[in-house]
C-alpha positions as CSV (number, residue, x, y, z in Angstrom):
1,M,-52.2,-43.4,-61.7
2,K,-51.1,-42.2,-65.1
3,Y,-48.6,-39.4,-65.8
4,K,-48.3,-37.3,-68.9
5,V,-45.2,-35.2,-69.8
6,H,-45.7,-32.0,-71.8
7,K,-42.9,-30.0,-73.4
8,L,-43.4,-26.3,-73.7
9,N,-40.9,-24.2,-75.7
10,V,-40.8,-20.8,-74.1
11,K,-38.5,-18.0,-73.2
12,L,-39.3,-17.2,-69.6
13,G,-38.4,-13.6,-69.7
14,R,-40.9,-12.8,-72.5
15,E,-43.6,-15.5,-72.6
16,S,-44.7,-15.9,-69.0
17,D,-48.3,-15.4,-70.1
18,V,-48.1,-18.5,-72.3
19,L,-46.8,-20.6,-69.4
20,E,-49.6,-19.3,-67.1
21,D,-52.3,-20.0,-69.7
22,F,-50.9,-23.5,-70.3
23,L,-50.8,-24.4,-66.6
24,N,-54.3,-23.0,-66.0
25,N,-55.7,-25.2,-68.8
26,L,-54.3,-28.5,-67.5
27,K,-57.0,-30.9,-66.2
28,G,-54.7,-33.0,-63.9
29,E,-52.4,-32.2,-61.1
30,V,-49.0,-30.6,-61.8
31,I,-46.3,-32.8,-60.2
32,A,-43.1,-31.1,-61.5
33,I,-41.9,-28.3,-63.7
34,I,-38.4,-29.1,-65.1
35,P,-36.5,-26.4,-67.1
36,N,-34.1,-27.4,-69.9
37,V,-31.2,-25.1,-69.2
38,T,-28.2,-24.7,-71.5
39,T,-25.1,-22.9,-70.4
40,L,-23.6,-20.1,-72.5
41,F,-20.0,-18.8,-72.2
42,L,-18.7,-18.6,-68.7
43,C,-19.4,-14.9,-68.3
44,Y,-22.8,-14.9,-70.0
45,G,-24.7,-17.3,-67.7
46,A,-27.4,-19.7,-68.8
47,K,-30.6,-19.8,-71.0
48,V,-33.8,-21.8,-70.7
49,N,-34.8,-23.4,-74.0
50,S,-37.9,-25.4,-73.0
51,I,-39.9,-26.6,-69.9
52,S,-41.1,-30.1,-69.2
53,I,-44.2,-30.3,-67.2
54,V,-45.3,-33.6,-65.5
55,E,-49.0,-33.9,-65.0
56,K,-50.8,-36.6,-63.0
57,I,-54.0,-37.7,-64.7
58,K,-56.8,-39.4,-62.7
């Protein structure tokens, strides 16, 4: 089995359609979706910069 890792730069609050289109166009099976989260100041929470998507290719 071969695996391929894709990196998608999105802001989840505004670009959910981009993520949906990307996932629908994959040819293999999605194994994992891993967000890259950076923390802001203590009272402001966190922000997602990019998403890594692991795809299993046949």
